[in-house]
C-alpha positions as YAML, in Angstrom:
chain: A
units: angstrom
residues:
- id: 1
  name: UNK
  ca: [-39.39, -155.66, 212.26]
- id: 2
  name: UNK
  ca: [-41.24, -155.39, 215.60]
- id: 3
  name: UNK
  ca: [-44.90, -156.40, 215.89]
- id: 4
  name: UNK
  ca: [-47.27, -153.50, 215.24]
- id: 5
  name: UNK
  ca: [-51.02, -153.77, 216.04]
- id: 6
  name: UNK
  ca: [-53.41, -153.20, 213.15]
- id: 7
  name: UNK
  ca: [-55.08, -150.37, 215.03]
- id: 8
  name: UNK
  ca: [-54.07, -147.85, 217.69]
- id: 9
  name: UNK
  ca: [-56.55, -147.78, 220.60]
- id: 10
  name: UNK
  ca: [-56.95, -144.32, 222.11]
- id: 11
  name: UNK
  ca: [-56.80, -144.18, 225.95]
- id: 12
  name: UNK
  ca: [-60.19, -142.46, 225.88]
- id: 13
  name: UNK
  ca: [-61.61, -145.93, 225.18]
- id: 14
  name: UNK
  ca: [-60.19, -147.14, 228.52]
- id: 15
  name: UNK
  ca: [-61.79, -144.18, 230.33]
- id: 16
  name: UNK
  ca: [-65.16, -144.99, 228.75]
- id: 17
  name: UNK
  ca: [-64.84, -148.64, 229.85]
- id: 18
  name: UNK
  ca: [-63.94, -147.56, 233.40]
- id: 19
  name: UNK
  ca: [-66.95, -145.25, 233.58]
- id: 20
  name: UNK
  ca: [-69.19, -148.05, 232.32]
- id: 21
  name: UNK
  ca: [-67.76, -150.47, 234.90]
- id: 22
  name: UNK
  ca: [-68.31, -147.96, 237.73]
- id: 23
  name: UNK
  ca: [-71.72, -146.92, 236.45]
- id: 24
  name: UNK
  ca: [-70.49, -143.33, 236.51]
- id: 25
  name: UNK
  ca: [-71.84, -140.72, 234.07]
- id: 26
  name: UNK
  ca: [-69.28, -138.48, 232.38]
- id: 27
  name: UNK
  ca: [-70.81, -135.52, 234.22]
- id: 28
  name: UNK
  ca: [-69.84, -137.06, 237.57]
- id: 29
  name: UNK
  ca: [-66.24, -137.59, 236.47]
- id: 30
  name: UNK
  ca: [-66.13, -133.93, 235.45]
- id: 31
  name: UNK
  ca: [-67.34, -132.98, 238.92]
- id: 32
  name: UNK
  ca: [-64.61, -135.13, 240.54]
- id: 33
  name: UNK
  ca: [-61.76, -133.88, 238.37]
- id: 34
  name: UNK
  ca: [-62.62, -130.33, 237.40]
- id: 35
  name: UNK
  ca: [-62.43, -131.24, 233.72]
- id: 36
  name: UNK
  ca: [-65.00, -129.56, 231.48]
- id: 37
  name: UNK
  ca: [-67.60, -131.80, 229.88]
- id: 38
  name: UNK
  ca: [-66.32, -130.73, 226.45]
- id: 39
  name: UNK
  ca: [-62.70, -131.60, 227.25]
- id: 40
  name: UNK
  ca: [-63.60, -134.98, 228.77]
- id: 41
  name: UNK
  ca: [-65.78, -135.77, 225.76]
- id: 42
  name: UNK
  ca: [-62.85, -134.94, 223.45]
- id: 43
  name: UNK
  ca: [-60.55, -137.27, 225.39]
- id: 44
  name: UNK
  ca: [-63.06, -140.13, 225.29]
- id: 45
  name: UNK
  ca: [-63.72, -139.57, 221.57]
- id: 46
  name: UNK
  ca: [-59.99, -139.60, 220.83]
- id: 47
  name: UNK
  ca: [-59.66, -136.00, 219.68]
- id: 48
  name: UNK
  ca: [-57.71, -134.84, 222.75]
- id: 49
  name: UNK
  ca: [-54.70, -136.33, 224.51]
- id: 50
  name: UNK
  ca: [-54.17, -137.28, 228.15]
- id: 51
  name: UNK
  ca: [-51.66, -134.84, 229.59]
- id: 52
  name: UNK
  ca: [-49.62, -135.39, 232.75]
- id: 53
  name: UNK
  ca: [-52.00, -133.07, 234.61]
- id: 54
  name: UNK
  ca: [-55.04, -135.03, 233.38]
- id: 55
  name: UNK
  ca: [-53.36, -138.31, 234.33]
- id: 56
  name: UNK
  ca: [-52.96, -137.08, 237.92]
- id: 57
  name: UNK
  ca: [-56.66, -136.18, 238.04]
- id: 58
  name: UNK
  ca: [-57.71, -139.59, 236.68]
- id: 59
  name: UNK
  ca: [-55.45, -141.33, 239.21]
- id: 60
  name: UNK
  ca: [-57.64, -140.11, 242.08]
- id: 61
  name: UNK
  ca: [-61.01, -140.26, 240.32]
- id: 62
  name: UNK
  ca: [-60.82, -143.62, 238.49]
- id: 63
  name: UNK
  ca: [-57.89, -145.40, 240.11]
- id: 64
  name: UNK
  ca: [-54.78, -146.64, 238.40]
- id: 65
  name: UNK
  ca: [-51.57, -144.65, 238.75]
- id: 66
  name: UNK
  ca: [-50.82, -141.50, 236.81]
- id: 67
  name: UNK
  ca: [-48.07, -143.50, 235.09]
- id: 68
  name: UNK
  ca: [-50.69, -145.99, 233.90]
- id: 69
  name: UNK
  ca: [-52.68, -143.25, 232.16]
- id: 70
  name: UNK
  ca: [-49.55, -141.55, 230.81]
- id: 71
  name: UNK
  ca: [-48.30, -144.84, 229.37]
- id: 72
  name: UNK
  ca: [-51.66, -145.50, 227.72]
- id: 73
  name: UNK
  ca: [-51.32, -142.17, 225.92]
- id: 74
  name: UNK
  ca: [-47.65, -142.79, 225.11]
- id: 75
  name: UNK
  ca: [-48.35, -146.27, 223.71]
- id: 76
  name: UNK
  ca: [-51.22, -144.91, 221.64]
- id: 77
  name: UNK
  ca: [-49.08, -142.16, 220.14]
- id: 78
  name: UNK
  ca: [-46.23, -144.57, 219.41]
- id: 79
  name: UNK
  ca: [-48.51, -147.18, 217.81]
- id: 80
  name: UNK
  ca: [-50.20, -144.51, 215.73]
- id: 81
  name: UNK
  ca: [-46.84, -143.19, 214.54]
- id: 82
  name: UNK
  ca: [-45.63, -146.69, 213.69]
- id: 83
  name: UNK
  ca: [-48.80, -147.42, 211.72]
- id: 84
  name: UNK
  ca: [-48.27, -144.22, 209.72]
- id: 85
  name: UNK
  ca: [-44.64, -145.21, 209.22]
- id: 86
  name: UNK
  ca: [-45.65, -148.68, 208.03]
- id: 87
  name: UNK
  ca: [-48.06, -147.11, 205.56]
- id: 88
  name: UNK
  ca: [-45.18, -145.07, 204.14]
- id: 89
  name: UNK
  ca: [-42.95, -148.17, 204.06]
- id: 90
  name: UNK
  ca: [-45.50, -150.01, 201.93]
- id: 91
  name: UNK
  ca: [-45.77, -147.04, 199.55]
- id: 92
  name: UNK
  ca: [-42.00, -146.97, 199.04]
- id: 93
  name: UNK
  ca: [-41.46, -150.70, 198.42]
- id: 94
  name: UNK
  ca: [-41.69, -150.11, 194.68]
- id: 95
  name: UNK
  ca: [-38.70, -147.73, 194.89]
- id: 96
  name: UNK
  ca: [-36.29, -150.27, 196.40]
- id: 97
  name: UNK
  ca: [-34.88, -151.69, 193.13]
- id: 98
  name: UNK
  ca: [-33.95, -148.19, 191.93]
- id: 99
  name: UNK
  ca: [-31.40, -147.92, 194.73]
- id: 100
  name: UNK
  ca: [-29.55, -151.14, 193.84]
- id: 101
  name: UNK
  ca: [-30.43, -152.75, 197.17]
- id: 102
  name: UNK
  ca: [-28.95, -156.15, 196.28]
- id: 103
  name: UNK
  ca: [-25.69, -154.52, 195.22]
- id: 104
  name: UNK
  ca: [-25.55, -152.52, 198.46]
- id: 105
  name: UNK
  ca: [-26.21, -155.69, 200.47]
- id: 106
  name: UNK
  ca: [-23.50, -157.58, 198.59]
- id: 107
  name: UNK
  ca: [-21.05, -154.84, 199.52]
- id: 108
  name: UNK
  ca: [-22.14, -154.84, 203.17]
- id: 109
  name: UNK
  ca: [-23.79, -151.42, 203.31]
- id: 110
  name: UNK
  ca: [-27.26, -152.80, 204.13]
- id: 111
  name: UNK
  ca: [-28.35, -156.16, 205.61]
- id: 112
  name: UNK
  ca: [-29.35, -159.10, 203.42]
- id: 113
  name: UNK
  ca: [-33.11, -159.64, 203.74]
- id: 114
  name: UNK
  ca: [-36.01, -161.02, 201.74]
- id: 115
  name: UNK
  ca: [-38.52, -158.67, 203.40]
- id: 116
  name: UNK
  ca: [-39.40, -155.71, 201.19]
- id: 117
  name: UNK
  ca: [-40.52, -153.75, 204.25]
- id: 118
  name: UNK
  ca: [-37.14, -154.29, 205.89]
- id: 119
  name: UNK
  ca: [-35.40, -153.22, 202.71]
- id: 120
  name: UNK
  ca: [-37.18, -149.87, 202.78]
- id: 121
  name: UNK
  ca: [-36.27, -149.24, 206.41]
- id: 122
  name: UNK
  ca: [-32.69, -150.37, 205.81]
- id: 123
  name: UNK
  ca: [-32.41, -147.87, 202.97]
- id: 124
  name: UNK
  ca: [-33.74, -145.15, 205.26]
- id: 125
  name: UNK
  ca: [-30.97, -145.94, 207.73]
- id: 126
  name: UNK
  ca: [-28.37, -146.17, 204.96]
- id: 127
  name: UNK
  ca: [-29.23, -142.70, 203.69]
- id: 128
  name: UNK
  ca: [-30.05, -141.30, 207.14]
- id: 129
  name: UNK
  ca: [-33.55, -140.21, 206.08]
- id: 130
  name: UNK
  ca: [-37.14, -141.01, 207.02]
- id: 131
  name: UNK
  ca: [-38.40, -141.31, 203.47]
- id: 132
  name: UNK
  ca: [-36.73, -142.15, 200.18]
- id: 133
  name: UNK
  ca: [-38.34, -139.00, 198.78]
- id: 134
  name: UNK
  ca: [-36.05, -136.92, 201.02]
- id: 135
  name: UNK
  ca: [-32.85, -138.19, 199.40]
- id: 136
  name: UNK
  ca: [-32.74, -135.43, 196.79]
- id: 137
  name: UNK
  ca: [-32.65, -132.95, 199.69]
- id: 138
  name: UNK
  ca: [-29.50, -134.60, 201.06]
- id: 139
  name: UNK
  ca: [-27.84, -135.11, 197.65]
- id: 140
  name: UNK
  ca: [-28.47, -131.82, 195.78]
- id: 141
  name: UNK
  ca: [-27.19, -132.93, 192.40]
- id: 142
  name: UNK
  ca: [-28.36, -131.58, 189.06]
- id: 143
  name: UNK
  ca: [-29.46, -134.42, 186.78]
- id: 144
  name: UNK
  ca: [-30.25, -134.13, 183.10]
- id: 145
  name: UNK
  ca: [-32.24, -136.22, 180.69]
- id: 146
  name: UNK
  ca: [-31.01, -137.44, 177.33]
- id: 147
  name: UNK
  ca: [-33.56, -138.22, 174.62]
- id: 148
  name: UNK
  ca: [-36.23, -137.90, 177.30]
- id: 149
  name: UNK
  ca: [-34.68, -140.62, 179.45]
- id: 150
  name: UNK
  ca: [-33.58, -139.59, 182.94]
- id: 151
  name: UNK
  ca: [-30.27, -140.84, 184.31]
- id: 152
  name: UNK
  ca: [-30.42, -143.34, 187.15]
- id: 153
  name: UNK
  ca: [-30.28, -140.64, 189.80]
- id: 154
  name: UNK
  ca: [-31.37, -143.00, 192.60]
- id: 155
  name: UNK
  ca: [-28.53, -145.37, 191.78]
- id: 156
  name: UNK
  ca: [-26.10, -142.45, 191.62]
- id: 157
  name: UNK
  ca: [-27.35, -141.24, 195.02]
- id: 158
  name: UNK
  ca: [-26.67, -144.71, 196.48]
- id: 159
  name: UNK
  ca: [-23.20, -144.76, 194.93]
- id: 160
  name: UNK
  ca: [-22.43, -141.29, 196.33]
- id: 161
  name: UNK
  ca: [-23.67, -142.30, 199.78]
- id: 162
  name: UNK
  ca: [-21.26, -145.27, 199.80]
- id: 163
  name: UNK
  ca: [-18.42, -142.83, 199.27]
- id: 164
  name: UNK
  ca: [-19.59, -140.60, 202.09]
- id: 165
  name: UNK
  ca: [-19.79, -143.58, 204.46]
- id: 166
  name: UNK
  ca: [-16.26, -144.68, 203.52]
- id: 167
  name: UNK
  ca: [-14.91, -141.17, 204.05]
- id: 168
  name: UNK
  ca: [-16.13, -141.19, 207.66]
- id: 169
  name: UNK
  ca: [-13.67, -143.98, 208.44]
- id: 170
  name: UNK
  ca: [-10.74, -141.57, 207.98]
- id: 171
  name: UNK
  ca: [-9.67, -138.53, 210.01]
- id: 172
  name: UNK
  ca: [-8.00, -135.86, 207.90]
- id: 173
  name: UNK
  ca: [-6.01, -132.69, 208.57]
- id: 174
  name: UNK
  ca: [-7.26, -129.35, 207.31]
- id: 175
  name: UNK
  ca: [-7.45, -129.14, 203.53]
- id: 176
  name: UNK
  ca: [-4.38, -127.50, 201.97]
- id: 177
  name: UNK
  ca: [-4.66, -126.25, 198.41]
- id: 178
  name: UNK
  ca: [-0.92, -125.55, 198.46]
- id: 179
  name: UNK
  ca: [0.01, -129.10, 199.48]
- id: 180
  name: UNK
  ca: [-2.31, -130.53, 196.85]
- id: 181
  name: UNK
  ca: [-0.71, -128.50, 194.06]
- id: 182
  name: UNK
  ca: [2.77, -129.48, 195.24]
- id: 183
  name: UNK
  ca: [1.79, -133.17, 195.26]
- id: 184
  name: UNK
  ca: [0.58, -133.36, 191.66]
- id: 185
  name: UNK
  ca: [3.97, -134.04, 189.97]
- id: 186
  name: UNK
  ca: [4.71, -136.77, 192.52]
- id: 187
  name: UNK
  ca: [1.33, -138.45, 192.18]
- id: 188
  name: UNK
  ca: [1.48, -138.99, 188.41]
- id: 189
  name: UNK
  ca: [4.88, -140.70, 188.72]
- id: 190
  name: UNK
  ca: [3.09, -143.50, 190.56]
- id: 191
  name: UNK
  ca: [1.32, -144.47, 187.32]
- id: 192
  name: UNK
  ca: [4.19, -146.81, 186.36]
- id: 193
  name: UNK
  ca: [3.57, -148.95, 189.45]
- id: 194
  name: UNK
  ca: [1.11, -151.80, 189.96]
- id: 195
  name: UNK
  ca: [-2.46, -150.46, 190.46]
- id: 196
  name: UNK
  ca: [-2.78, -152.27, 193.80]
- id: 197
  name: UNK
  ca: [0.25, -150.33, 194.99]
- id: 198
  name: UNK
  ca: [-0.50, -146.90, 193.59]
- id: 199
  name: UNK
  ca: [-4.18, -146.93, 194.59]
- id: 200
  name: UNK
  ca: [-3.13, -146.84, 198.25]
- id: 201
  name: UNK
  ca: [-0.18, -144.49, 197.73]
- id: 202
  name: UNK
  ca: [-2.33, -141.93, 195.91]
- id: 203
  name: UNK
  ca: [-4.86, -142.06, 198.72]
- id: 204
  name: UNK
  ca: [-2.17, -141.61, 201.36]
- id: 205
  name: UNK
  ca: [-0.74, -138.56, 199.58]
- id: 206
  name: UNK
  ca: [-4.15, -136.96, 199.10]
- id: 207
  name: UNK
  ca: [-5.08, -137.66, 202.72]
- id: 208
  name: UNK
  ca: [-2.03, -135.67, 203.88]
- id: 209
  name: UNK
  ca: [-3.38, -132.77, 201.78]
- id: 210
  name: UNK
  ca: [-6.74, -133.02, 203.56]
- id: 211
  name: UNK
  ca: [-8.47, -134.73, 200.62]
- id: 212
  name: UNK
  ca: [-10.58, -137.88, 200.93]
- id: 213
  name: UNK
  ca: [-10.13, -140.42, 198.15]
- id: 214
  name: UNK
  ca: [-12.46, -143.41, 197.94]
- id: 215
  name: UNK
  ca: [-12.81, -146.10, 195.32]
- id: 216
  name: UNK
  ca: [-16.42, -147.27, 194.98]
- id: 217
  name: UNK
  ca: [-17.04, -149.71, 192.09]
- id: 218
  name: UNK
  ca: [-19.82, -148.43, 189.85]
- id: 219
  name: UNK
  ca: [-23.36, -149.77, 189.90]
- id: 220
  name: UNK
  ca: [-24.54, -151.33, 186.60]
- id: 221
  name: UNK
  ca: [-25.95, -148.79, 184.20]
- id: 222
  name: UNK
  ca: [-25.33, -145.56, 186.11]
- id: 223
  name: UNK
  ca: [-22.45, -144.57, 183.81]
- id: 224
  name: UNK
  ca: [-20.52, -142.52, 186.37]
- id: 225
  name: UNK
  ca: [-16.72, -142.50, 186.48]
- id: 226
  name: UNK
  ca: [-16.12, -140.08, 189.32]
- id: 227
  name: UNK
  ca: [-17.39, -137.30, 191.54]
- id: 228
  name: UNK
  ca: [-16.04, -134.59, 193.79]
- id: 229
  name: UNK
  ca: [-17.81, -132.72, 196.57]
- id: 230
  name: UNK
  ca: [-17.10, -131.28, 200.00]
- id: 231
  name: UNK
  ca: [-17.79, -133.09, 203.26]
- id: 232
  name: UNK
  ca: [-17.76, -130.33, 205.86]
- id: 233
  name: UNK
  ca: [-14.41, -128.62, 205.19]
- id: 234
  name: UNK
  ca: [-12.65, -131.43, 203.35]
- id: 235
  name: UNK
  ca: [-13.08, -132.40, 199.69]
- id: 236
  name: UNK
  ca: [-14.04, -135.94, 198.77]
- id: 237
  name: UNK
  ca: [-12.92, -137.44, 195.47]
- id: 238
  name: UNK
  ca: [-14.85, -140.59, 194.60]
- id: 239
  name: UNK
  ca: [-13.83, -142.82, 191.70]
- id: 240
  name: UNK
  ca: [-15.75, -145.76, 190.27]
- id: 241
  name: UNK
  ca: [-12.95, -147.33, 188.21]
- id: 242
  name: UNK
  ca: [-15.59, -147.30, 185.45]
- id: 243
  name: UNK
  ca: [-14.37, -149.20, 182.34]
- id: 244
  name: UNK
  ca: [-11.23, -150.14, 184.31]
- id: 245
  name: UNK
  ca: [-8.72, -148.58, 181.90]
- id: 246
  name: UNK
  ca: [-5.70, -147.15, 183.71]
- id: 247
  name: UNK
  ca: [-5.40, -144.08, 181.45]
- id: 248
  name: UNK
  ca: [-9.07, -143.21, 182.03]
- id: 249
  name: UNK
  ca: [-8.54, -143.61, 185.77]
- id: 250
  name: UNK
  ca: [-5.59, -141.20, 185.75]
- id: 251
  name: UNK
  ca: [-7.40, -138.64, 183.63]
- id: 252
  name: UNK
  ca: [-10.49, -138.83, 185.86]
- id: 253
  name: UNK
  ca: [-8.38, -138.47, 189.01]
- id: 254
  name: UNK
  ca: [-6.66, -135.34, 187.72]
- id: 255
  name: UNK
  ca: [-9.95, -134.03, 186.35]
- id: 256
  name: UNK
  ca: [-11.49, -134.21, 189.84]
- id: 257
  name: UNK
  ca: [-8.41, -132.60, 191.37]
- id: 258
  name: UNK
  ca: [-8.83, -129.87, 188.76]
- id: 259
  name: UNK
  ca: [-12.30, -129.11, 190.08]
- id: 260
  name: UNK
  ca: [-10.86, -128.69, 193.59]
- id: 261
  name: UNK
  ca: [-8.13, -126.31, 192.48]
- id: 262
  name: UNK
  ca: [-10.09, -124.34, 189.88]
- id: 263
  name: UNK
  ca: [-13.61, -124.21, 191.32]
- id: 264
  name: UNK
  ca: [-15.32, -123.34, 194.59]
- id: 265
  name: UNK
  ca: [-16.38, -125.42, 197.55]
- id: 266
  name: UNK
  ca: [-20.13, -125.13, 197.05]
- id: 267
  name: UNK
  ca: [-20.54, -127.20, 193.91]
- id: 268
  name: UNK
  ca: [-20.69, -130.94, 193.41]
- id: 269
  name: UNK
  ca: [-19.38, -132.39, 190.17]
- id: 270
  name: UNK
  ca: [-20.28, -135.81, 188.78]
- id: 271
  name: UNK
  ca: [-18.46, -137.24, 185.78]
- id: 272
  name: UNK
  ca: [-20.84, -139.11, 183.49]
- id: 273
  name: UNK
  ca: [-19.60, -141.55, 180.89]
- id: 274
  name: UNK
  ca: [-22.01, -139.79, 178.54]
- id: 275
  name: UNK
  ca: [-20.80, -136.18, 178.38]
- id: 276
  name: UNK
  ca: [-24.15, -135.05, 176.95]
- id: 277
  name: UNK
  ca: [-25.47, -135.39, 180.51]
- id: 278
  name: UNK
  ca: [-22.98, -132.87, 181.91]
- id: 279
  name: UNK
  ca: [-24.56, -129.61, 183.10]
- id: 280
  name: UNK
  ca: [-21.65, -127.25, 183.93]
- id: 281
  name: UNK
  ca: [-19.90, -127.82, 180.61]
- id: 282
  name: UNK
  ca: [-17.58, -124.82, 180.84]
- id: 283
  name: UNK
  ca: [-16.22, -125.96, 184.20]
- id: 284
  name: UNK
  ca: [-15.97, -129.53, 182.97]
- id: 285
  name: UNK
  ca: [-13.93, -128.33, 180.00]
- id: 286
  name: UNK
  ca: [-11.68, -126.38, 182.37]
- id: 287
  name: UNK
  ca: [-11.13, -129.49, 184.48]
- id: 288
  name: UNK
  ca: [-10.42, -131.48, 181.29]
- id: 289
  name: UNK
  ca: [-7.73, -129.02, 180.22]
- id: 290
  name: UNK
  ca: [-6.26, -129.05, 183.71]
- id: 291
  name: UNK
  ca: [-6.01, -132.85, 183.72]
- id: 292
  name: UNK
  ca: [-4.51, -132.97, 180.23]
- id: 293
  name: UNK
  ca: [-1.88, -130.32, 180.98]
- id: 294
  name: UNK
  ca: [-0.91, -131.75, 184.37]
- id: 295
  name: UNK
  ca: [-0.43, -135.25, 183.03]
- id: 296
  name: UNK
  ca: [1.26, -134.18, 179.78]
- id: 297
  name: UNK
  ca: [2.41, -130.53, 179.46]
- id: 298
  name: UNK
  ca: [0.71, -128.96, 176.46]
- id: 299
  name: UNK
  ca: [3.85, -127.57, 174.80]
- id: 300
  name: UNK
  ca: [5.67, -130.90, 175.05]
- id: 301
  name: UNK
  ca: [2.63, -132.68, 173.66]
- id: 302
  name: UNK
  ca: [2.36, -130.24, 170.75]
- id: 303
  name: UNK
  ca: [6.05, -130.70, 169.91]
- id: 304
  name: UNK
  ca: [5.66, -134.47, 170.13]
- id: 305
  name: UNK
  ca: [2.83, -134.39, 167.57]
- id: 306
  name: UNK
  ca: [5.10, -132.67, 165.05]
- id: 307
  name: UNK
  ca: [7.13, -135.87, 164.76]
- id: 308
  name: UNK
  ca: [6.00, -139.12, 163.10]
- id: 309
  name: UNK
  ca: [4.11, -141.22, 165.65]
- id: 310
  name: UNK
  ca: [5.50, -144.64, 166.45]
- id: 311
  name: UNK
  ca: [4.95, -147.29, 169.06]
- id: 312
  name: UNK
  ca: [8.46, -146.83, 170.44]
- id: 313
  name: UNK
  ca: [8.15, -143.06, 170.25]
- id: 314
  name: UNK
  ca: [5.09, -143.13, 172.50]
- id: 315
  name: UNK
  ca: [6.94, -145.22, 175.07]
- id: 316
  name: UNK
  ca: [9.97, -142.92, 175.02]
- id: 317
  name: UNK
  ca: [7.82, -139.79, 175.29]
- id: 318
  name: UNK
  ca: [6.02, -141.26, 178.32]
- id: 319
  name: UNK
  ca: [9.34, -142.26, 179.88]
- id: 320
  name: UNK
  ca: [10.60, -138.68, 179.54]
- id: 321
  name: UNK
  ca: [7.91, -137.63, 182.01]
- id: 322
  name: UNK
  ca: [8.12, -140.76, 184.14]
- id: 323
  name: UNK
  ca: [4.50, -141.70, 183.44]
- id: 324
  name: UNK
  ca: [2.85, -144.85, 182.13]
- id: 325
  name: UNK
  ca: [2.81, -145.09, 178.34]
- id: 326
  name: UNK
  ca: [-0.91, -145.85, 178.46]
- id: 327
  name: UNK
  ca: [-1.59, -142.26, 179.57]
- id: 328
  name: UNK
  ca: [0.05, -140.95, 176.40]
- id: 329
  name: UNK
  ca: [-1.66, -143.60, 174.25]
- id: 330
  name: UNK
  ca: [-5.03, -142.73, 175.75]
- id: 331
  name: UNK
  ca: [-4.52, -139.02, 175.08]
- id: 332
  name: UNK
  ca: [-3.55, -139.69, 171.46]
- id: 333
  name: UNK
  ca: [-6.59, -141.91, 170.93]
- id: 334
  name: UNK
  ca: [-8.92, -139.40, 172.55]
- id: 335
  name: UNK
  ca: [-7.54, -136.64, 170.32]
- id: 336
  name: UNK
  ca: [-7.99, -138.82, 167.23]
- id: 337
  name: UNK
  ca: [-4.27, -139.04, 166.47]
- id: 338
  name: UNK
  ca: [-4.16, -142.85, 166.50]
- id: 339
  name: UNK
  ca: [-6.69, -145.68, 166.54]
- id: 340
  name: UNK
  ca: [-7.35, -147.48, 169.80]
- id: 341
  name: UNK
  ca: [-6.47, -150.86, 168.33]
- id: 342
  name: UNK
  ca: [-3.04, -149.61, 167.24]
- id: 343
  name: UNK
  ca: [-1.94, -148.86, 170.81]
- id: 344
  name: UNK
  ca: [-4.13, -151.25, 172.81]
- id: 345
  name: UNK
  ca: [-1.10, -153.12, 174.17]
- id: 346
  name: UNK
  ca: [0.20, -149.89, 175.72]
- id: 347
  name: UNK
  ca: [-3.01, -149.39, 177.64]
- id: 348
  name: UNK
  ca: [-3.62, -151.46, 180.75]
- id: 349
  name: UNK
  ca: [-6.65, -152.63, 182.67]
- id: 350
  name: UNK
  ca: [-6.69, -152.14, 186.39]
- id: 351
  name: UNK
  ca: [-8.22, -153.73, 189.44]
- id: 352
  name: UNK
  ca: [-7.78, -152.26, 192.88]
- id: 353
  name: UNK
  ca: [-7.52, -154.17, 196.14]
- id: 354
  name: UNK
  ca: [-10.56, -152.17, 197.33]
- id: 355
  name: UNK
  ca: [-12.81, -153.83, 194.76]
...
């Protein structure tokens, strides 16, 4: 951080010193410049600025170039602005931990520093704002409280911003709803591959449809598994790999795609681990049904439930659709048809190369 004086000295002080040195009353300077006594008094007292026109008048009457007087005014204004800025920086130091600064620094989004003042300014640059209080204006998300406790909206805002920054590294074609719909059967077939393979392949397919896909590991305690919003004219799907279960990842991915296909461009959807925090519950339920039906067709699933459930039966049912057995196991567990511990070996953990 550059050195900032403790006080901004108004150029009127320099005029007063020059008059004192010359033994010249203010009235005489007014006579030499055509400035009114009131205006000159305001300049000397610091309540009026030195304009370019005034600087030219002072150049002849007191000496020093017009640039000298203009620069005095410019330096005063800049120092004053920086002092006000520093005052705001100090006020916002207490907010830094809420934005997971250390986590952002570890991931390379902001510089490592021990200076709290620098942390505030680095967060301003990270978010592209001039005060941390403006962030809600740039991330218009509806947050809810549960049991009187507000979700970590500042941490969620930081997580969302990471996704936006990552999306800017990619140039996409125009979004195509038709291409996206046509890609859905192909995408879910990738679930049988290694996560490090399919994470990139899914992204490549979605990119050709004009959809951004970014994987941003979650921040501790924010409880967010995914989000979807529009960046200009292209949708951005952001996944946190929260809980790191493959079946949850696939459901969340198709849930977010469901929002794109079913709902408009104006809304932003965030998937909380705690569904009590969800605001647009009807639309969330619609996206849930979309994800369930796309991954496992409802009629086939209903027919499957009519038969006795078995470990081998789950595997064969998944194979009939070419999807990972963990997706079927996860659906059955979610619907209360089997216990998690009965099918835990069918479910798989995942770790992406991006993490």
